[in-house]
VMD Tcl script that draws the C-alpha trace (Angstrom):
set ca {
  {-51.28 -41.72 45.10}
  {-49.92 -38.28 43.05}
  {-49.54 -38.92 39.55}
  {-45.95 -38.08 38.20}
  {-46.00 -34.96 36.37}
  {-43.90 -35.06 32.88}
  {-41.12 -32.51 32.72}
  {-41.41 -29.64 31.02}
  {-40.01 -30.43 27.07}
  {-38.14 -27.44 27.25}
  {-36.26 -28.64 30.12}
  {-35.40 -31.92 28.73}
  {-32.08 -32.65 27.38}
  {-31.41 -34.41 24.18}
  {-28.23 -34.11 22.98}
  {-27.50 -34.83 18.99}
  {-24.36 -35.98 19.66}
  {-22.93 -36.10 23.52}
  {-19.05 -34.77 23.53}
  {-16.84 -37.19 24.96}
  {-14.27 -36.30 28.00}
  {-11.37 -35.63 27.07}
  {-8.15 -37.66 28.39}
  {-5.77 -36.40 30.41}
  {-3.22 -35.59 27.50}
  {-5.31 -33.01 26.12}
  {-6.09 -29.95 28.31}
  {-5.98 -26.16 27.51}
  {-4.63 -23.43 29.54}
  {-5.46 -20.39 30.90}
  {-2.70 -17.01 30.46}
  {-2.44 -14.04 32.02}
  {0.83 -12.98 30.63}
  {1.06 -9.64 28.80}
  {2.25 -11.21 25.44}
  {-1.03 -12.94 25.32}
  {-2.76 -9.52 25.94}
  {-1.12 -7.87 23.46}
  {-1.73 -10.01 20.98}
  {-5.35 -9.78 21.76}
  {-4.97 -5.88 21.71}
  {-3.77 -5.75 18.35}
  {-6.57 -8.09 16.79}
  {-9.05 -6.31 18.69}
  {-7.99 -2.95 17.96}
  {-7.55 -3.23 13.93}
  {-11.04 -5.35 14.00}
  {-9.26 -8.38 13.03}
  {-10.72 -12.01 12.78}
  {-8.47 -14.62 14.04}
  {-9.25 -18.91 13.21}
  {-7.66 -19.26 16.78}
  {-11.22 -17.44 17.99}
  {-13.58 -18.59 15.98}
  {-12.55 -22.45 15.65}
  {-11.82 -22.41 19.24}
  {-8.48 -23.61 18.88}
  {-7.00 -25.43 22.01}
  {-3.68 -23.87 21.76}
  {-4.60 -19.89 21.66}
  {-3.03 -19.63 25.13}
  {0.12 -21.05 23.89}
  {0.39 -19.33 20.47}
  {-0.65 -15.80 21.42}
  {1.50 -15.86 24.47}
  {3.94 -15.98 21.74}
  {2.60 -13.26 19.64}
  {1.35 -15.67 17.41}
  {-2.04 -15.39 15.83}
  {-3.54 -17.35 12.37}
  {-5.39 -14.13 10.84}
  {-8.41 -15.23 8.70}
  {-9.79 -12.98 6.11}
  {-12.81 -12.30 4.05}
  {-14.78 -12.43 7.32}
  {-16.17 -14.62 10.21}
  {-19.38 -16.44 7.86}
  {-18.48 -19.23 5.81}
  {-20.30 -20.51 2.91}
  {-19.87 -23.80 3.52}
  {-21.14 -26.30 6.48}
  {-18.71 -28.63 7.35}
  {-19.98 -31.13 9.84}
  {-16.52 -30.42 11.88}
  {-15.79 -27.08 11.80}
  {-17.12 -24.32 14.49}
  {-16.98 -21.06 12.07}
  {-20.50 -19.74 11.57}
  {-22.03 -20.17 8.14}
  {-24.36 -18.19 6.51}
  {-24.26 -15.24 4.15}
  {-20.98 -13.44 4.43}
  {-20.60 -9.50 4.52}
  {-18.65 -7.77 1.41}
  {-15.29 -7.88 1.71}
  {-13.47 -5.39 4.18}
  {-11.08 -3.69 1.36}
  {-8.75 -1.98 4.04}
  {-8.25 -6.00 5.68}
  {-4.89 -5.80 3.69}
  {-3.71 -2.37 5.26}
  {-5.09 -4.19 8.76}
  {-3.54 -7.44 8.31}
  {0.05 -6.05 6.95}
  {-0.21 -3.66 10.28}
  {-0.77 -6.39 12.99}
  {1.95 -8.54 11.68}
  {4.15 -5.51 12.00}
  {3.13 -4.65 15.52}
  {3.27 -8.57 16.81}
  {6.78 -8.52 15.00}
  {6.04 -11.51 13.38}
  {8.79 -13.79 11.32}
  {6.33 -15.89 10.25}
  {2.40 -15.42 9.74}
  {-0.14 -17.92 8.22}
  {-3.23 -16.51 6.67}
  {-5.99 -18.39 6.03}
  {-9.91 -17.71 5.09}
  {-13.65 -18.45 5.14}
  {-14.85 -20.27 2.08}
  {-16.38 -17.82 -0.17}
  {-18.21 -19.73 -2.83}
  {-20.19 -16.24 -3.25}
  {-17.49 -14.58 -4.88}
  {-16.36 -15.24 -8.86}
  {-12.90 -15.85 -8.13}
  {-13.38 -17.25 -4.49}
  {-11.91 -14.58 -2.70}
  {-8.24 -15.58 -4.27}
  {-7.47 -11.67 -6.01}
  {-8.26 -10.52 -2.10}
  {-6.08 -13.14 -0.79}
  {-3.49 -11.91 -3.15}
  {-3.83 -8.06 -1.73}
  {-3.50 -9.40 1.86}
  {-0.28 -11.44 0.77}
  {1.24 -8.43 -1.08}
  {0.73 -5.93 1.50}
  {1.79 -7.62 4.12}
  {4.85 -8.47 2.40}
  {5.64 -5.09 1.21}
  {5.11 -4.09 5.31}
  {6.86 -6.57 6.19}
  {9.47 -8.12 3.51}
  {11.85 -10.27 6.57}
  {8.21 -12.55 7.36}
  {7.20 -15.46 5.45}
  {4.27 -16.04 4.49}
  {1.64 -19.44 4.94}
  {-1.58 -19.31 3.23}
  {-3.53 -21.69 4.27}
  {-6.59 -21.29 1.27}
  {-10.11 -22.97 0.70}
  {-10.25 -25.60 -2.01}
  {-11.75 -22.95 -4.74}
  {-14.23 -25.57 -5.74}
  {-15.76 -24.79 -9.34}
  {-13.53 -21.62 -9.45}
  {-11.58 -22.61 -12.19}
  {-7.48 -21.47 -11.80}
  {-8.67 -18.84 -9.30}
  {-5.60 -20.54 -7.19}
  {-3.06 -19.27 -9.22}
  {-3.72 -15.72 -8.08}
  {-2.63 -16.25 -4.90}
  {0.29 -18.26 -6.22}
  {0.88 -15.11 -8.04}
  {2.08 -13.45 -4.83}
  {4.19 -16.00 -4.12}
  {3.91 -17.08 -0.53}
  {6.47 -19.42 1.15}
  {3.76 -21.99 2.10}
  {0.83 -22.77 0.34}
  {-1.23 -25.23 2.66}
  {-4.77 -26.99 2.05}
  {-6.14 -29.01 4.43}
  {-7.22 -32.74 3.00}
  {-9.01 -32.96 6.77}
  {-10.06 -36.68 6.46}
  {-10.66 -39.99 4.62}
  {-12.67 -40.26 1.31}
  {-15.47 -42.39 2.63}
  {-15.86 -39.54 5.51}
  {-16.34 -36.56 2.87}
  {-20.51 -36.42 2.65}
  {-20.80 -36.66 5.81}
  {-18.04 -34.70 7.42}
  {-16.97 -32.12 4.22}
  {-19.98 -32.45 2.11}
  {-19.03 -29.31 0.16}
  {-16.34 -30.28 -0.75}
  {-14.49 -33.08 -2.83}
  {-11.47 -35.21 -1.42}
  {-10.01 -35.66 -5.15}
  {-10.62 -31.80 -6.08}
  {-8.27 -31.21 -2.93}
  {-5.70 -33.54 -4.20}
  {-5.78 -32.21 -7.41}
  {-5.17 -28.06 -6.26}
  {-2.27 -29.07 -4.04}
  {-0.62 -31.34 -6.85}
  {-1.33 -27.93 -9.36}
  {0.02 -25.82 -6.80}
  {3.10 -27.92 -6.44}
  {3.22 -28.04 -10.15}
  {2.94 -24.46 -10.69}
  {5.54 -23.17 -8.60}
  {8.36 -26.00 -7.40}
  {9.97 -23.26 -4.33}
  {6.61 -23.11 -2.47}
  {6.39 -25.82 0.62}
  {3.01 -27.65 0.13}
  {1.52 -28.48 3.21}
  {-1.84 -30.28 4.04}
  {-3.09 -31.67 7.60}
  {-5.85 -34.32 8.54}
  {-7.71 -34.93 11.62}
  {-8.21 -38.17 13.31}
  {-11.02 -39.43 15.79}
  {-14.19 -39.23 13.10}
  {-14.15 -42.70 12.73}
  {-11.50 -43.36 10.20}
  {-9.53 -46.79 9.72}
  {-5.82 -46.80 9.99}
  {-5.47 -48.41 6.24}
  {-7.17 -45.01 5.05}
  {-4.56 -42.67 6.87}
  {-2.32 -44.46 5.54}
  {-3.71 -44.59 1.89}
  {-4.12 -40.57 2.38}
  {-0.68 -40.38 3.15}
  {0.23 -42.04 0.15}
  {-2.25 -40.08 -2.11}
  {-0.29 -36.58 -0.69}
  {3.00 -37.81 -1.68}
  {1.71 -38.89 -5.08}
  {0.94 -35.02 -5.27}
  {4.27 -33.87 -3.94}
  {3.21 -32.45 -0.25}
  {6.37 -31.70 1.57}
  {4.57 -31.21 4.99}
  {1.79 -33.31 6.66}
  {-0.01 -32.35 10.51}
  {-1.82 -34.99 11.85}
  {-4.13 -33.76 14.85}
  {-6.82 -34.87 17.13}
  {-10.45 -33.92 16.32}
  {-12.18 -32.09 18.87}
  {-16.25 -31.72 18.44}
  {-16.74 -28.30 19.14}
  {-20.44 -28.92 20.01}
  {-22.99 -31.18 20.68}
  {-24.51 -30.53 17.16}
  {-21.44 -31.24 15.50}
  {-20.11 -34.51 13.70}
  {-19.47 -37.01 16.62}
  {-15.98 -37.66 17.65}
  {-15.43 -41.39 17.12}
  {-12.30 -41.73 19.97}
  {-9.72 -39.86 21.29}
  {-6.26 -41.13 19.96}
  {-3.46 -41.90 22.39}
  {0.21 -39.77 21.88}
  {1.54 -42.94 21.07}
  {-0.55 -43.84 18.17}
  {0.38 -40.06 17.04}
  {3.93 -40.96 17.34}
  {3.60 -43.99 15.16}
  {1.51 -42.14 12.40}
  {4.41 -39.82 12.44}
  {7.17 -42.57 11.91}
  {5.16 -43.76 9.23}
  {4.47 -40.75 7.62}
  {8.24 -39.75 7.57}
  {9.07 -43.50 5.79}
  {6.51 -42.31 2.98}
  {8.77 -39.48 2.42}
  {7.28 -36.45 3.83}
  {9.73 -33.40 4.69}
  {8.36 -32.72 7.75}
  {5.39 -34.20 9.75}
  {3.78 -32.78 13.01}
  {1.46 -35.56 14.70}
  {0.17 -34.76 18.19}
  {-2.97 -34.43 19.97}
  {-3.03 -31.02 19.87}
  {-1.31 -29.95 16.59}
  {-2.97 -27.94 14.61}
  {-2.15 -26.26 11.06}
  {-0.65 -23.27 12.14}
  {0.54 -24.73 15.43}
  {4.36 -23.83 16.07}
  {4.38 -23.04 11.88}
  {7.12 -20.51 12.56}
  {9.29 -23.16 13.76}
  {8.35 -25.71 11.40}
  {9.03 -23.20 8.57}
  {12.75 -22.91 9.37}
  {12.86 -27.11 9.82}
  {11.05 -27.57 6.36}
  {14.18 -25.02 4.80}
  {16.79 -26.86 6.64}
  {15.46 -30.47 5.53}
  {15.13 -29.41 1.93}
  {18.90 -28.20 2.03}
  {19.60 -31.72 3.38}
}
mol new
graphics top color blue
foreach p $ca { graphics top sphere $p radius 0.5 }
foreach p [lrange $ca 0 end-1] q [lrange $ca 1 end] { graphics top cylinder $p $q radius 0.2 }
display resetview
């Protein structure tokens, strides 16, 4: 009888965290629209980085078909290694001194009425990159005076009052994502601190009462319902105006394991609860992301404030 020969070890698949099959309500679409390719051309021609691409956002087709792109400044390499994020980690390159001009020109070319500007974490820089962030905002506003600007910032952990530099450029929306419940921080977001992020949001509103503050969480990481509700209360205590709630989608088998998919009805339930807690605006759905429908949401924020 022939012996069973062992499989070659390199061909044995040993996934760390198998990716769960997506339910029917989570599906990305392809596009061949002219607007989609215009957005792609503008991004590539200016040698820009977008979080849409780097984080493999499921909404890229829809957003780019509307000429909406979220620009990620200070490179494509992050100094953090969050377990949920698909942006690469390593030693970043030097800042591009022409990036503020490139972003401003891209916003002009796309004729954006509202733009979201985010960045990688740059713990290697003394101010966390806040001065560069401010320059991008200022150049963008000078070139596009009618465009409202939303910043999605890092936490500037151990960088003192660096965040105030960005606030000095008077963005219309100051966004910093809390991401998950405090119990999961050491596993999901080990380089950050829950209460430091809360303090950042609270101080941003305290230092500039006119700016809209915004934050977001992911669900499906193993959090409990009561923990989500506590995060809502914490954010309201920090005077956060706008909350986004979206489904965590595990990028690869090496990333933090997805525990479960939430049903759209569960997102609706969380939205109703959040609204009763006093947020000016709540966006809660499986595909909700920080900058998803950001232009339309900003218009709603202004309307809700006046009401």
